N, C-alpha and C positions, 0 to 999 in steps of 0.2 A: 345495718345488717339485713340481708335479704330474707325474704319469707322462707326460702328453702333452708338457709342456715339456721334460722330460728326454729324451724320444724325439726331439724336434725339435733339441735342442742336441747330444746325444751320438750320435745315430744308433741304428739298430735293433740293431746288434751289441752295444752296451753293455747294452741292456735284455735281450737274449737271453742274454748271458753271465751276468748276474745271475740270470736264471731257471734256467739250468743249475746254477749254484752252489747255489741254493736247493733245487732238486730233489735234488742230491747230498747236501746236508746233512740233508734230510728222509728220505732213503732209504739210509743207509749199509749196512743189511742187504742190500739188493738189489745194491749195488755189490760187497759182499763175495762174494755168491753168483756174480756174474758173473766176478770175479777168480778164484774157486775153480775154475771149470771148466778153464781152461788149466793150473792147478796140478795138478789131478787127472789131466788127460791127459798132461802132460809128466812128472809124477811116477810114472806107472804105477799110480795108485790106482784102486780099483774105481769106475767111472763110476756103477754102480748106487747107491752110497752118496751121491754128489753128487745124482743124479736124485731119489732118494727124499727126501733132506733138503730139497732145493729145492722139490719138489712139495708136501711137507707144510707147509713154511714159507709158500708162496704160498696154499695152502688156508686156513691159519691167518690170513693177512693178509686174505683175503676174508671170513672169519668176522668179524674185527675191524671191517672196513669196514662190513659190513651192520649189526653191532651198534651202531657209532658213529652211523650214519644213523638207525636206529630210536631210539637213545638221545637224539639231538638232537630228534627229533619229540616224544619223551616229555617232555623238558625244556621244550620250547616249549608243551606242554599243561599244564605245571606238575606233572608226575608224576616227581618225583625218585627215588622208590623203584624204579620200573621202569628208569629210566636207570642207576641204580647196579647193579641186578640184571643188566642187560645187560652192563655193563662187567665185572662179576665172572664171569658165565657165559662171556663171550667169552675172557677171560683163561684160565680153566680149560680151555675147549675147545681153545685153541691149544696149551697144554701137553700135553694128552692126544693131540691129533692128532700132534704132533711125536714124543712118546715112543712111541706105538704104531707109527708109521712106522719109527722107528729099531729098535724091537724086532723088527718083522716082517722088515725087511731083514737084521737081524743073525741071525735064525733061519734065513733062507734062505742067507746067505753071511756068515760071521763077519767077514771082513775088510771087507766092504761096510758091515756094521753099525757096526764101529769107526770107519770113515771118516765115516759119516753122523753118528754121535754126536759126534765131534770137530767136524765142520762145524756141527752144530746148536748145540753149546755156544758156538762162536765167533760164530755169527749172533745168538743170543740176547744175548750179551754186547755185541756191537756195537750191536744194536738198543736195548738199555737205556741204554747210554752216549749214543747219539744222542738218545734222548728226554730224558735228563737235560740235555744241552747245549742242546737245543731249548727246554726249559722255562726254563733259565737265561737264554737269549738273549731269550725273550719277556718275562721279568721285568725284564731290564736295558733293553729297548727300549720 
């Protein structure tokens, strides 16, 4: 059944709900970061730890997005080596961005560094699990 006929039969709320669920499944890392903010505030944890981990993660996601776009262009041109190199470089860049951010905030304030490190580890774990589930869902569908 096409998207248009689904919209005609089920209404826009059904399609919008599916879109929200799809976005949530594709971005569990961002959902975790959003949930972590009230946990940090209510738990009396250093907000600097949350802010630094979140900023570093978002910068890393931006790096990945740019590399993915450039990699897609390279693949379209038949340049697999460049696409693979961009994937590797963006992965390493994300690790370094996050690690350096945690180190720097930890040097400035030890408790904030610990909070940032724990949040970063949780976000990386959730991100990797989300990717794994996404790949499994693509293979099944």
